[in-house]
Backbone of each chain as ProteinMPNN parsed JSONL, in Angstrom:
{"seq_chain_A": "AQSVTQLGSHVSVSEGALVLLRCNYSSSVPPYLFWYVQYPNQGLQLLLKYTTGATLVKGINGFEAEFKKSETSFHLTKPSAHMSDAAEYFCAVSSGYSTLTFGKGTMLLVSP", "coords_chain_A": {"N_chain_A": [[-8.122, 30.57, 1.214], [-7.357, 30.232, 4.502], [-8.376, 31.14, 7.948], [-7.735, 31.988, 11.51], [-9.146, 33.515, 14.606], [-8.763, 34.397, 17.719], [-10.386, 35.552, 20.417], [-9.442, 37.665, 22.802], [-6.291, 37.491, 24.338], [-5.848, 36.964, 26.521], [-7.436, 35.385, 29.399], [-8.87, 35.39, 32.287], [-9.995, 33.229, 35.13], [-12.002, 32.288, 37.966], [-11.153, 29.416, 40.324], [-13.288, 26.864, 39.761], [-15.035, 28.384, 38.059], [-16.868, 28.721, 35.25], [-15.518, 28.143, 32.142], [-14.646, 29.891, 29.222], [-13.287, 29.969, 26.024], [-12.962, 31.768, 22.985], [-13.185, 31.075, 19.437], [-13.056, 32.263, 16.412], [-13.471, 31.447, 12.759], [-12.179, 31.515, 9.599], [-13.042, 29.97, 6.307], [-12.557, 28.789, 2.834], [-13.437, 26.188, 2.429], [-15.321, 23.616, 3.748], [-14.484, 23.196, 7.189], [-11.827, 21.59, 9.016], [-11.798, 21.683, 12.428], [-9.717, 22.501, 15.757], [-8.564, 22.399, 18.829], [-5.91, 23.14, 20.868], [-3.895, 22.678, 23.397], [-1.135, 24.194, 25.279], [1.589, 23.634, 27.647], [3.904, 25.407, 29.473], [7.357, 25.415, 27.843], [6.519, 23.272, 26.692], [5.308, 21.229, 23.699], [2.46, 20.966, 21.77], [-0.705, 19.899, 22.914], [-3.451, 17.949, 22.018], [-6.547, 18.874, 22.757], [-9.261, 18.732, 21.421], [-11.364, 17.973, 18.498], [-12.865, 18.66, 15.352], [-14.341, 17.212, 12.929], [-16.244, 16.005, 10.977], [-20.025, 15.203, 11.35], [-21.527, 15.095, 14.663], [-22.126, 17.992, 16.109], [-21.173, 19.059, 18.335], [-18.499, 18.745, 20.085], [-16.465, 16.791, 22.64], [-13.962, 16.833, 24.557], [-10.528, 15.885, 26.095], [-10.283, 16.108, 29.651], [-12.548, 17.16, 30.423], [-13.318, 19.309, 28.756], [-15.012, 20.995, 26.066], [-16.552, 21.659, 22.754], [-18.428, 23.658, 20.58], [-19.067, 23.381, 16.988], [-20.25, 25.826, 15.031], [-21.538, 26.598, 12.172], [-23.125, 28.851, 10.965], [-22.214, 31.019, 12.404], [-19.385, 30.793, 12.212], [-18.194, 29.674, 14.205], [-15.952, 28.192, 17.202], [-16.006, 27.809, 19.794], [-14.584, 27.167, 23.034], [-15.228, 25.399, 26.104], [-15.635, 24.599, 29.282], [-17.226, 23.487, 32.256], [-16.264, 24.071, 35.069], [-13.193, 25.539, 36.031], [-10.27, 24.475, 36.776], [-7.33, 24.639, 38.628], [-5.003, 23.507, 37.321], [-5.819, 23.704, 34.667], [-4.621, 25.837, 33.831], [-2.938, 27.514, 31.107], [-1.835, 27.696, 27.889], [-3.998, 28.393, 25.159], [-4.823, 27.004, 21.731], [-6.614, 27.501, 18.881], [-7.067, 25.93, 15.94], [-7.281, 25.643, 12.363], [-8.149, 23.629, 9.661], [-8.264, 22.485, 6.046], [-9.376, 20.464, 4.177], [-6.915, 19.228, 2.395], [-5.269, 20.864, 3.376], [-2.552, 22.873, 5.357], [-2.141, 23.126, 8.846], [-3.749, 25.92, 10.434], [-3.057, 28.45, 12.842], [-4.779, 30.103, 15.544], [-3.668, 33.219, 17.154], [-3.439, 32.421, 20.035], [-4.93, 31.943, 23.394], [-4.342, 32.828, 26.955], [-5.01, 31.358, 29.476], [-5.554, 32.121, 32.545], [-6.079, 30.768, 36.188], [-7.234, 31.616, 39.127], [-7.364, 31.005, 42.622]], "CA_chain_A": [[-7.455, 30.851, 2.374], [-7.967, 30.136, 5.932], [-7.692, 31.832, 9.283], [-8.14, 31.762, 12.871], [-9.387, 34.533, 15.367], [-8.899, 33.8, 18.876], [-10.769, 36.631, 20.795], [-8.788, 37.714, 23.999], [-5.027, 37.249, 24.272], [-5.712, 36.565, 28.415], [-8.626, 35.267, 30.23], [-8.73, 35.335, 33.859], [-11.457, 32.958, 35.782], [-11.66, 31.648, 39.253], [-11.124, 28.161, 40.113], [-14.682, 26.458, 39.687], [-15.972, 29.142, 37.146], [-17.145, 28.364, 33.787], [-14.322, 28.823, 31.194], [-15.062, 30.201, 27.899], [-12.488, 30.704, 25.081], [-13.449, 32.009, 21.766], [-12.615, 30.973, 18.28], [-14.025, 32.284, 14.957], [-12.354, 30.89, 11.788], [-12.529, 31.806, 8.053], [-12.572, 28.998, 5.468], [-13.478, 28.686, 1.81], [-14.291, 24.945, 2.069], [-15.641, 22.89, 5.082], [-13.221, 23.08, 8.034], [-11.533, 20.87, 10.075], [-11.195, 22.314, 13.841], [-8.842, 21.788, 16.547], [-8.214, 23.098, 20.192], [-4.84, 22.761, 21.473], [-3.3, 23.317, 24.752], [0.557, 24.089, 25.578], [1.951, 24.193, 28.69], [5.099, 25.881, 29.495], [8.228, 24.599, 27.287], [6.024, 21.747, 26.163], [4.556, 21.069, 22.625], [1.026, 21.402, 21.819], [-1.641, 18.623, 22.769], [-4.866, 18.016, 21.142], [-8.039, 18.614, 23.039], [-10.521, 18.157, 20.999], [-11.135, 18.276, 17.03], [-14.307, 18.858, 14.863], [-14.18, 17.164, 11.259], [-17.621, 15.772, 10.294], [-20.605, 14.709, 12.051], [-21.666, 15.861, 15.554], [-21.2, 19.502, 15.831], [-20.651, 19.436, 19.902], [-17.317, 17.443, 20.507], [-15.67, 16.38, 23.813], [-12.274, 16.17, 24.524], [-9.822, 15.622, 27.19], [-10.232, 17.062, 30.734], [-13.662, 17.797, 30.532], [-13.559, 20.455, 27.875], [-15.771, 20.824, 25.028], [-16.737, 22.886, 21.974], [-19.419, 23.538, 19.576], [-19.064, 23.831, 15.892], [-21.462, 26.785, 14.722], [-21.399, 26.839, 10.877], [-23.677, 29.949, 10.558], [-21.449, 31.841, 13.198], [-17.832, 30.346, 11.926], [-17.333, 29.738, 15.396], [-15.791, 26.978, 17.465], [-15.641, 28.108, 20.88], [-13.981, 26.015, 23.731], [-15.851, 25.762, 27.034], [-15.496, 23.882, 30.576], [-17.967, 24.075, 33.347], [-15.576, 24.09, 36.186], [-11.862, 25.429, 35.979], [-9.328, 23.772, 37.842], [-5.806, 25.244, 38.736], [-4.402, 22.519, 36.225], [-6.034, 24.241, 33.467], [-3.75, 27.209, 33.478], [-2.254, 27.116, 29.946], [-2.233, 28.618, 26.528], [-4.931, 27.544, 24.437], [-4.704, 27.4, 20.469], [-7.7, 27.094, 18.072], [-6.621, 25.958, 14.471], [-7.934, 25.393, 11.11], [-7.366, 23.095, 8.5], [-9.109, 22.772, 5.092], [-9.077, 19.367, 3.198], [-5.55, 18.865, 2.355], [-4.329, 22.253, 3.76], [-2.118, 22.712, 6.593], [-2.837, 23.799, 10.088], [-3.389, 27.39, 10.662], [-3.322, 28.793, 14.349], [-5.033, 31.546, 16.228], [-2.521, 33.521, 18.382], [-3.563, 31.801, 21.454], [-5.538, 32.676, 24.963], [-3.365, 32.536, 27.832], [-5.866, 31.131, 30.583], [-5.236, 32.067, 33.957], [-6.968, 30.202, 36.943], [-7.135, 32.035, 40.529], [-7.839, 30.335, 43.566]], "C_chain_A": [[-8.064, 30.893, 3.575], [-7.466, 30.969, 6.663], [-8.488, 31.642, 10.437], [-8.35, 33.274, 13.745], [-9.758, 34.291, 16.636], [-9.405, 35.381, 19.704], [-10.272, 36.498, 22.533], [-7.36, 36.989, 24.234], [-4.978, 36.63, 25.879], [-7.202, 36.451, 28.826], [-8.363, 34.637, 31.273], [-10.263, 34.593, 34.4], [-11.151, 32.717, 37.142], [-11.873, 30.118, 39.467], [-12.676, 27.779, 40.474], [-15.734, 27.285, 38.847], [-15.976, 28.543, 35.991], [-15.651, 29.034, 32.888], [-15.062, 28.653, 29.692], [-13.939, 30.62, 26.83], [-13.031, 30.573, 23.656], [-12.77, 31.991, 20.828], [-13.483, 31.309, 17.156], [-12.992, 31.944, 13.751], [-13.021, 31.358, 10.389], [-11.984, 30.723, 7.075], [-13.362, 29.049, 3.846], [-14.081, 27.389, 1.334], [-14.552, 24.283, 3.469], [-14.59, 22.614, 5.89], [-12.938, 22.013, 8.806], [-11.272, 21.692, 11.27], [-10.67, 21.894, 14.611], [-8.52, 22.596, 17.775], [-7.127, 22.345, 20.856], [-4.576, 23.291, 22.552], [-1.818, 22.963, 24.671], [0.626, 24.87, 26.992], [3.187, 24.771, 28.741], [6.097, 25.187, 28.999], [7.737, 23.185, 26.901], [5.448, 22.046, 24.796], [3.394, 21.183, 22.924], [0.22, 19.727, 21.973], [-2.756, 18.907, 22.568], [-5.606, 17.593, 22.253], [-9.122, 18.061, 22.876], [-10.44, 18.492, 19.489], [-12.932, 17.89, 16.512], [-13.902, 17.94, 13.429], [-15.228, 16.88, 10.531], [-18.225, 15.356, 11.45], [-21.04, 15.744, 13.278], [-21.095, 17.208, 15.862], [-20.669, 19.904, 17.486], [-19.729, 18.251, 20.051], [-16.653, 17.806, 21.673], [-14.449, 16.28, 23.447], [-11.725, 15.893, 25.871], [-10.054, 16.527, 28.272], [-11.152, 17.697, 30.779], [-14.012, 18.883, 29.848], [-14.323, 19.873, 26.44], [-16.121, 21.687, 24.116], [-17.625, 22.348, 20.828], [-19.058, 23.947, 18.131], [-20.498, 24.48, 15.261], [-21.342, 27.074, 13.44], [-21.676, 28.362, 10.775], [-22.983, 31.075, 11.329], [-19.965, 31.813, 12.983], [-17.496, 30.626, 13.16], [-16.838, 28.331, 15.901], [-15.226, 27.307, 18.983], [-15.514, 26.828, 21.857], [-14.682, 26.334, 25.242], [-15.555, 24.272, 27.974], [-16.234, 24.192, 31.736], [-17.425, 24.372, 34.497], [-14.074, 24.236, 35.815], [-11.355, 24.642, 37.289], [-7.973, 24.495, 37.697], [-5.098, 24.68, 37.496], [-4.611, 22.956, 35.02], [-5.324, 24.992, 32.807], [-2.72, 27.029, 32.369], [-2.472, 28.342, 28.956], [-2.799, 27.851, 25.641], [-4.823, 27.76, 22.851], [-5.831, 27.027, 19.822], [-6.756, 27.132, 16.777], [-7.653, 25.29, 13.698], [-7.518, 24.518, 10.072], [-8.563, 22.896, 7.535], [-8.935, 21.487, 4.135], [-7.549, 18.907, 3.71], [-4.586, 19.939, 2.464], [-3.414, 21.837, 4.983], [-2.738, 23.39, 7.963], [-2.625, 25.138, 10.003], [-3.965, 27.875, 12.135], [-3.77, 30.156, 14.474], [-3.536, 31.988, 17.085], [-2.404, 33.373, 19.449], [-4.142, 32.688, 22.549], [-4.966, 31.709, 25.666], [-4.726, 32.243, 28.969], [-5.309, 31.262, 32.011], [-6.606, 31.545, 35.113], [-6.741, 30.843, 38.333], [-8.042, 31.117, 41.314], [-9.043, 30.836, 44.291]], "O_chain_A": [[-9.133, 31.471, 3.77], [-6.419, 31.569, 6.422], [-9.65, 31.236, 10.441], [-7.576, 34.172, 13.414], [-10.928, 33.983, 16.866], [-8.663, 36.341, 19.499], [-10.585, 35.595, 23.309], [-7.419, 35.762, 24.309], [-4.072, 35.893, 26.268], [-8.032, 37.331, 28.597], [-7.768, 33.561, 31.346], [-11.369, 35.102, 34.215], [-9.999, 32.943, 37.511], [-12.751, 29.568, 38.801], [-13.236, 28.356, 41.406], [-16.943, 27.055, 38.845], [-15.039, 27.8, 35.7], [-15.023, 30.082, 33.046], [-15.732, 27.743, 29.203], [-13.709, 31.829, 26.845], [-13.467, 29.52, 23.193], [-11.732, 32.651, 20.854], [-14.54, 30.709, 16.959], [-11.791, 32.189, 13.865], [-14.229, 31.515, 10.212], [-10.776, 30.516, 6.955], [-14.559, 29.308, 3.72], [-14.852, 27.235, 0.386], [-13.738, 24.599, 4.337], [-13.724, 21.845, 5.473], [-13.9, 21.444, 9.322], [-10.385, 22.527, 11.089], [-10.814, 20.672, 14.647], [-8.122, 23.723, 17.477], [-7.258, 21.213, 21.321], [-4.997, 24.427, 22.772], [-1.316, 21.933, 24.221], [0.162, 25.932, 27.405], [3.732, 24.555, 27.658], [6.116, 24.072, 29.519], [8.442, 22.179, 26.823], [5.052, 23.206, 24.673], [3.035, 21.45, 24.07], [0.497, 18.71, 21.338], [-3.21, 20.014, 22.857], [-5.554, 16.468, 22.751], [-9.807, 17.303, 23.562], [-9.532, 19.245, 19.136], [-13.814, 17.206, 17.03], [-12.823, 18.304, 12.96], [-15.309, 17.407, 9.422], [-17.573, 15.11, 12.465], [-20.981, 16.961, 13.105], [-19.9, 17.501, 15.876], [-19.931, 20.85, 17.759], [-20.072, 17.071, 20.123], [-16.259, 18.962, 21.833], [-13.931, 15.829, 22.426], [-12.526, 15.665, 26.777], [-10.056, 17.727, 27.997], [-11.015, 18.868, 31.133], [-15.001, 19.505, 30.235], [-14.253, 18.76, 25.919], [-16.053, 22.826, 24.579], [-17.667, 21.238, 20.298], [-18.669, 25.114, 18.104], [-21.542, 23.86, 15.056], [-20.873, 28.212, 13.397], [-20.747, 29.138, 10.549], [-23.188, 32.193, 10.856], [-19.276, 32.697, 13.494], [-16.72, 31.537, 13.447], [-17.162, 27.336, 15.252], [-14.057, 27.047, 19.27], [-16.086, 25.754, 21.667], [-14.692, 27.518, 25.581], [-15.322, 23.163, 27.495], [-15.902, 25.231, 32.306], [-18.167, 25.083, 35.175], [-13.546, 23.243, 35.313], [-11.876, 24.343, 38.364], [-7.616, 24.899, 36.59], [-4.628, 25.477, 36.684], [-3.753, 22.723, 34.169], [-5.226, 25.028, 31.58], [-1.678, 26.431, 32.639], [-3.007, 29.442, 29.096], [-2.315, 26.777, 25.283], [-4.711, 28.963, 22.616], [-6.206, 25.937, 20.254], [-5.927, 28.009, 16.534], [-8.592, 24.606, 14.106], [-6.407, 24.736, 9.588], [-9.71, 23.063, 7.948], [-8.17, 21.701, 3.195], [-7.127, 18.469, 4.781], [-3.484, 20.032, 1.922], [-3.472, 20.732, 5.522], [-3.745, 24.099, 7.97], [-1.564, 25.61, 9.594], [-5.13, 27.696, 12.49], [-3.383, 31.127, 13.824], [-2.633, 31.255, 17.489], [-1.518, 33.928, 20.098], [-3.922, 33.895, 22.643], [-4.894, 30.492, 25.49], [-5.419, 33.24, 29.172], [-4.601, 30.372, 32.482], [-7.79, 31.842, 34.95], [-5.679, 30.392, 38.762], [-9.091, 30.599, 40.933], [-9.518, 30.185, 45.222]]}, "seq_chain_B": "KAGVTQTPRYLIKTRGQQVTLSCSPISGHRSVSWYQQTPGQGLQFLFEYFSETQRNKGNFPGRFSGRQFSNSRSEMNVSTLELGDSALYLCASSSNLQNTEAFFGQGTRLTVV", "coords_chain_B": {"N_chain_B": [[3.272, 3.339, 22.268], [5.65, 5.28, 21.025], [5.897, 8.872, 21.256], [6.304, 11.651, 19.34], [9.29, 13.064, 18.69], [11.484, 15.346, 18.966], [14.709, 16.668, 18.557], [17.792, 18.345, 19.033], [16.462, 19.445, 22.66], [17.174, 21.887, 23.396], [19.358, 24.544, 22.246], [21.845, 26.71, 21.585], [22.983, 29.296, 19.537], [25.202, 31.034, 17.437], [25.061, 34.269, 15.769], [24.958, 34.004, 12.136], [25.902, 31.556, 12.027], [25.0, 28.019, 11.322], [22.197, 25.739, 11.663], [21.017, 22.392, 12.518], [17.917, 20.738, 13.105], [16.264, 17.831, 14.453], [13.576, 15.38, 14.055], [11.582, 12.995, 14.716], [9.025, 10.94, 13.821], [5.683, 9.839, 14.781], [5.519, 6.062, 14.926], [4.82, 4.885, 11.584], [3.549, 7.098, 10.851], [3.794, 9.417, 8.132], [3.379, 11.91, 7.577], [4.727, 14.696, 8.07], [5.167, 18.119, 9.594], [6.271, 21.241, 10.137], [6.698, 24.034, 12.373], [7.46, 27.49, 13.491], [7.594, 28.838, 16.379], [7.053, 31.883, 18.075], [6.932, 34.727, 20.595], [6.033, 37.032, 19.142], [4.552, 36.734, 16.749], [3.322, 34.255, 16.994], [2.395, 30.901, 16.161], [3.748, 29.769, 13.338], [3.83, 28.278, 10.113], [6.381, 26.282, 8.645], [7.133, 24.121, 6.895], [5.757, 21.243, 5.032], [6.033, 17.657, 4.907], [5.627, 14.936, 3.23], [6.023, 11.46, 2.741], [8.643, 11.948, 1.987], [8.575, 13.905, 0.155], [8.415, 17.486, -0.064], [5.01, 19.037, 0.458], [4.08, 21.337, 1.212], [4.903, 24.824, 1.687], [5.755, 27.563, 4.04], [5.93, 30.831, 4.375], [8.79, 31.756, 4.625], [12.299, 32.669, 4.436], [14.549, 31.368, 2.026], [16.44, 30.606, 3.679], [15.948, 28.779, 5.69], [15.175, 25.552, 5.423], [14.362, 22.152, 4.377], [14.097, 18.523, 5.16], [12.89, 14.946, 4.254], [13.268, 11.838, 5.216], [13.512, 8.311, 3.913], [12.601, 6.544, 6.109], [10.666, 8.369, 7.345], [11.709, 9.977, 9.037], [12.768, 13.667, 9.803], [14.402, 16.425, 9.011], [15.299, 19.897, 9.734], [16.807, 22.683, 8.44], [18.668, 25.521, 9.276], [20.375, 28.266, 7.863], [23.031, 30.867, 8.065], [22.619, 31.885, 10.623], [19.931, 34.307, 12.007], [19.131, 37.006, 14.561], [16.547, 37.242, 15.163], [15.872, 34.446, 14.761], [15.453, 33.064, 16.906], [13.575, 30.869, 18.5], [10.788, 28.618, 19.404], [10.842, 25.589, 17.784], [8.556, 23.545, 16.418], [7.674, 20.22, 15.755], [5.418, 18.433, 13.975], [3.532, 15.053, 13.706], [1.637, 13.195, 11.195], [-1.111, 10.858, 10.467], [-2.173, 11.102, 8.159], [-3.042, 13.037, 5.065], [-4.844, 14.693, 5.378], [-4.348, 15.939, 7.708], [-6.044, 15.283, 10.187], [-5.489, 14.642, 12.401], [-2.817, 15.822, 14.484], [0.199, 15.186, 15.707], [2.376, 16.81, 18.189], [5.627, 17.297, 18.699], [7.877, 17.804, 21.559], [9.215, 20.034, 20.962], [11.821, 22.178, 20.02], [14.198, 24.62, 21.431], [15.341, 27.246, 20.156], [18.036, 29.311, 20.515], [19.622, 32.396, 19.483], [22.335, 34.272, 19.672]], "CA_chain_B": [[3.645, 3.942, 20.983], [6.451, 6.556, 21.254], [5.322, 10.064, 20.572], [7.136, 12.56, 18.424], [10.909, 13.095, 19.159], [12.324, 16.377, 18.541], [15.977, 16.526, 19.268], [17.806, 18.29, 20.7], [15.341, 20.464, 23.111], [17.637, 23.339, 23.542], [20.113, 24.526, 21.568], [22.353, 28.323, 21.408], [23.848, 29.411, 18.374], [25.875, 32.527, 17.252], [24.49, 34.706, 14.554], [25.741, 33.426, 11.15], [26.199, 29.878, 12.045], [23.736, 27.267, 10.734], [21.928, 24.509, 12.712], [20.047, 21.303, 11.987], [16.831, 20.175, 14.274], [15.681, 16.676, 13.98], [12.245, 15.214, 14.364], [11.126, 11.506, 14.533], [7.576, 11.091, 14.112], [5.223, 8.701, 15.356], [5.911, 5.191, 14.152], [3.75, 4.633, 10.679], [2.894, 8.292, 10.228], [4.256, 9.752, 7.157], [3.461, 13.301, 7.213], [5.69, 15.732, 9.231], [5.038, 19.419, 9.226], [7.142, 22.07, 11.221], [6.281, 25.308, 12.669], [8.133, 28.362, 14.141], [6.572, 29.648, 17.362], [7.716, 33.132, 18.802], [5.8, 35.413, 21.248], [5.364, 38.131, 18.274], [3.963, 36.128, 15.526], [2.757, 33.034, 17.346], [2.836, 29.713, 15.175], [3.845, 29.971, 11.797], [4.057, 27.08, 9.073], [7.126, 26.456, 7.77], [6.858, 23.267, 5.858], [5.168, 19.925, 5.345], [6.657, 16.79, 4.186], [4.772, 13.63, 3.055], [6.741, 10.501, 1.74], [10.203, 12.226, 1.104], [8.11, 15.268, -0.787], [7.528, 18.753, 0.305], [3.932, 19.245, -0.016], [3.792, 22.712, 1.241], [6.167, 25.449, 2.289], [5.288, 28.573, 4.468], [6.538, 32.159, 3.963], [9.859, 32.124, 5.309], [13.2, 32.687, 3.466], [15.431, 30.357, 1.829], [17.917, 30.01, 4.625], [14.949, 27.869, 5.921], [15.067, 24.169, 4.511], [13.776, 20.586, 5.352], [14.072, 17.056, 4.286], [12.375, 13.846, 4.887], [13.915, 10.421, 4.775], [12.6, 7.148, 3.936], [12.14, 6.219, 7.487], [9.694, 9.563, 7.717], [12.388, 11.323, 9.923], [12.845, 14.88, 9.108], [15.406, 17.341, 9.501], [15.009, 21.088, 8.916], [18.075, 23.406, 8.718], [18.589, 27.227, 9.448], [21.55, 28.78, 7.523], [23.196, 32.123, 8.416], [21.391, 32.31, 11.634], [19.899, 36.027, 12.666], [18.722, 36.816, 16.091], [15.118, 36.966, 15.032], [15.44, 33.051, 14.446], [15.586, 32.433, 18.075], [11.928, 30.63, 18.528], [10.845, 27.21, 19.791], [10.632, 24.906, 16.62], [7.845, 22.652, 16.886], [6.95, 19.281, 14.529], [3.755, 17.587, 14.231], [3.206, 14.135, 12.493], [-0.083, 12.911, 10.857], [-0.915, 9.662, 9.676], [-2.936, 11.277, 6.769], [-2.787, 14.268, 4.295], [-5.867, 15.833, 5.667], [-4.096, 16.29, 9.103], [-7.262, 15.278, 11.096], [-4.828, 14.367, 14.026], [-1.541, 16.066, 14.19], [0.614, 15.242, 17.09], [3.183, 17.536, 18.083], [6.658, 16.843, 19.639], [7.981, 18.983, 22.857], [9.969, 21.475, 20.576], [13.391, 22.633, 20.125], [14.191, 25.834, 21.652], [16.714, 27.921, 19.877], [18.442, 30.645, 21.122], [20.926, 32.759, 18.547], [23.195, 35.394, 20.453]], "C_chain_B": [[4.268, 5.276, 21.561], [5.851, 7.631, 20.509], [6.077, 10.585, 19.452], [8.065, 13.301, 19.29], [11.331, 14.211, 18.655], [14.016, 16.408, 19.518], [17.069, 17.764, 18.636], [16.752, 19.347, 21.432], [15.836, 21.433, 23.23], [19.087, 23.523, 22.913], [20.626, 26.549, 21.127], [23.166, 28.193, 20.496], [24.058, 30.829, 18.402], [25.3, 32.884, 16.154], [25.615, 34.419, 13.307], [26.136, 32.034, 11.004], [24.674, 29.387, 11.396], [23.187, 26.136, 11.597], [21.118, 23.627, 12.072], [19.537, 20.806, 13.229], [16.383, 18.994, 13.425], [14.115, 16.179, 14.696], [11.936, 13.54, 14.019], [9.773, 11.557, 14.728], [7.078, 9.74, 14.416], [5.441, 7.438, 14.53], [4.538, 4.808, 12.986], [3.137, 5.879, 10.304], [4.159, 8.999, 9.462], [4.305, 11.238, 6.506], [3.777, 13.914, 8.509], [5.484, 17.14, 8.454], [5.746, 20.16, 10.594], [6.723, 23.425, 11.357], [7.262, 25.797, 13.772], [7.208, 28.999, 15.381], [7.464, 30.793, 17.85], [6.756, 34.29, 19.511], [5.099, 36.586, 20.183], [4.588, 37.551, 17.321], [3.532, 34.921, 15.67], [3.201, 31.855, 16.409], [2.329, 30.067, 13.836], [4.36, 28.679, 11.448], [5.247, 27.63, 8.599], [7.19, 25.368, 6.702], [6.279, 22.013, 5.985], [5.816, 18.838, 4.138], [5.662, 15.517, 4.068], [5.425, 12.639, 2.039], [8.008, 11.075, 1.307], [9.552, 13.647, 0.635], [7.43, 16.05, 0.02], [6.446, 18.776, -0.484], [3.562, 20.853, -0.012], [4.94, 23.441, 1.897], [5.318, 26.987, 2.761], [6.075, 29.833, 3.63], [7.636, 32.362, 4.744], [11.082, 32.287, 3.988], [13.676, 31.486, 3.214], [16.452, 29.707, 2.642], [17.228, 29.101, 5.638], [14.761, 26.462, 5.04], [14.85, 23.15, 5.35], [14.274, 19.456, 4.309], [13.438, 15.969, 5.125], [13.232, 12.61, 4.486], [13.164, 9.445, 4.723], [11.989, 6.624, 5.086], [11.102, 7.466, 8.013], [10.327, 10.243, 8.693], [12.544, 12.41, 9.02], [13.703, 15.658, 9.656], [15.056, 18.737, 8.917], [16.304, 21.95, 9.506], [17.706, 25.049, 8.278], [20.141, 27.706, 8.967], [21.808, 30.287, 8.0], [21.928, 32.783, 9.324], [21.409, 33.807, 12.092], [19.17, 35.913, 13.862], [17.206, 36.734, 16.081], [15.154, 35.546, 14.538], [15.142, 32.601, 15.851], [13.829, 32.224, 18.384], [11.952, 29.181, 19.201], [10.037, 26.591, 18.445], [10.014, 23.849, 17.018], [7.567, 21.713, 15.683], [5.989, 18.708, 15.094], [3.957, 16.521, 13.26], [1.912, 13.881, 12.609], [-0.095, 11.576, 10.278], [-1.643, 9.843, 8.477], [-2.713, 12.77, 6.151], [-3.583, 15.149, 4.775], [-5.459, 16.362, 6.893], [-5.364, 16.308, 9.895], [-6.754, 14.949, 12.514], [-3.646, 14.528, 13.688], [-1.066, 15.94, 15.523], [1.888, 15.933, 17.165], [4.528, 16.898, 18.905], [6.919, 18.335, 20.964], [8.827, 20.182, 22.429], [11.218, 21.425, 20.797], [13.327, 24.069, 20.355], [15.52, 26.476, 21.366], [16.627, 29.159, 20.13], [19.546, 31.515, 20.125], [21.102, 34.177, 19.362], [24.278, 35.903, 19.518]], "O_chain_B": [[3.714, 6.104, 22.285], [5.369, 7.49, 19.385], [6.467, 9.779, 18.607], [7.797, 13.962, 20.294], [11.674, 14.0, 17.492], [14.27, 16.222, 20.708], [16.884, 17.937, 17.431], [16.194, 20.124, 20.657], [15.003, 22.339, 23.213], [19.926, 22.642, 23.098], [19.911, 27.375, 20.56], [23.99, 27.282, 20.419], [23.44, 31.663, 19.065], [24.939, 31.979, 15.402], [26.83, 34.562, 13.438], [26.613, 31.506, 9.999], [23.665, 30.029, 11.105], [24.036, 25.616, 12.321], [20.49, 24.005, 11.083], [20.222, 20.493, 14.203], [16.172, 18.984, 12.212], [13.684, 16.648, 15.749], [12.176, 13.094, 12.897], [9.299, 12.148, 15.698], [7.755, 8.713, 14.361], [5.568, 7.666, 13.327], [3.428, 4.501, 13.421], [2.226, 5.843, 9.477], [5.268, 9.143, 9.977], [4.882, 11.669, 5.508], [3.294, 13.735, 9.627], [5.566, 17.35, 7.244], [5.742, 19.735, 11.749], [6.362, 23.984, 10.322], [7.776, 25.105, 14.65], [6.162, 29.605, 15.148], [8.659, 30.544, 18.008], [5.808, 34.703, 18.843], [3.941, 36.986, 20.306], [3.629, 38.295, 17.115], [3.286, 34.298, 14.637], [4.333, 31.875, 15.927], [1.254, 30.432, 13.359], [5.122, 28.021, 12.158], [5.438, 28.792, 8.239], [7.309, 25.772, 5.545], [6.256, 21.579, 7.136], [6.022, 19.058, 2.945], [4.938, 15.266, 5.03], [5.433, 12.825, 0.822], [8.464, 10.684, 0.233], [10.298, 14.6, 0.865], [6.397, 15.815, 0.646], [6.489, 18.631, -1.706], [2.966, 21.473, -0.893], [5.808, 22.856, 2.545], [4.447, 27.487, 2.048], [6.647, 29.757, 2.542], [7.504, 33.199, 5.638], [10.81, 32.067, 2.808], [13.395, 30.533, 3.941], [17.103, 28.682, 2.442], [17.973, 28.625, 6.495], [14.153, 26.497, 3.97], [15.015, 23.086, 6.568], [14.67, 19.502, 3.144], [13.406, 15.974, 6.356], [13.815, 12.555, 3.403], [12.12, 9.467, 5.375], [10.817, 6.252, 5.014], [10.779, 7.414, 9.199], [9.692, 11.11, 9.293], [12.498, 12.309, 7.794], [13.808, 15.612, 10.882], [14.585, 18.823, 7.783], [16.718, 21.926, 10.665], [16.947, 25.574, 7.463], [21.065, 27.485, 9.749], [20.815, 30.939, 8.324], [20.978, 33.541, 9.129], [22.402, 34.443, 12.445], [18.626, 34.86, 14.195], [16.648, 36.15, 17.01], [14.268, 35.383, 13.7], [14.46, 31.577, 15.891], [13.013, 33.142, 18.474], [13.019, 28.645, 19.501], [8.916, 26.959, 18.094], [10.55, 23.105, 17.84], [7.242, 22.249, 14.623], [5.716, 18.497, 16.275], [4.436, 16.768, 12.153], [1.156, 14.116, 13.551], [0.873, 11.183, 9.625], [-1.799, 8.878, 7.728], [-2.182, 13.618, 6.869], [-3.278, 16.34, 4.721], [-6.145, 17.299, 7.304], [-5.752, 17.412, 10.277], [-7.43, 14.976, 13.543], [-3.121, 13.805, 12.841], [-1.69, 16.44, 16.46], [2.632, 15.72, 16.208], [4.332, 16.002, 19.726], [6.322, 19.401, 21.118], [9.135, 21.113, 23.173], [11.733, 20.72, 21.666], [12.579, 24.774, 19.678], [16.541, 26.356, 22.042], [15.68, 29.942, 20.069], [20.616, 30.908, 20.17], [20.201, 34.977, 19.613], [25.063, 36.772, 19.898]]}, "name": "protein", "num_of_chains": 2, "seq": "AQSVTQLGSHVSVSEGALVLLRCNYSSSVPPYLFWYVQYPNQGLQLLLKYTTGATLVKGINGFEAEFKKSETSFHLTKPSAHMSDAAEYFCAVSSGYSTLTFGKGTMLLVSPKAGVTQTPRYLIKTRGQQVTLSCSPISGHRSVSWYQQTPGQGLQFLFEYFSETQRNKGNFPGRFSGRQFSNSRSEMNVSTLELGDSALYLCASSSNLQNTEAFFGQGTRLTVV"}
């Protein structure tokens, strides 16, 4: 079985501040990990993913995430928030041939 | 390369009716998955198809069904609609069974009144 926990349903930052969205997972086998972003009334867009190899992965729009096996975490960061980053972010896990399991999502609010 | 196309984008149905939603995956992708998104439950997996075969099914009642055609297009059907079926239904396509990169459509917003 696999599961994802996203800490904080809402995160507020000021424009230019560091963005940190937390994600912890559980998986009985080596996981594939993903971050998706969703804008209002839109589908999900893949920001970045970890499958194998380098544990620090870079994605689109300046986001990156680090896979830490010992902490079962895959937190998403961005050094400087932009107003256009305001959206809902979902962490997801799959294990081998399983389907994606999503966290509950974190709404990122960016104030000027 | 065209993305994942879901039709229709918006739908309003009455309780007790049935509805069919369509998903055309990215060309060459043979895996299609369906998810239901609601404010209370978040994103919940419905089913996954690969080469016309259902590989996985989520924990939904039998009123929810799906199928995949030989061209990889997929449909999902909900019969005897209930108010609680109101949701955004998302389709994702992937080129492989490991789902190492799933691409989502814009979804179909179903409202049951």
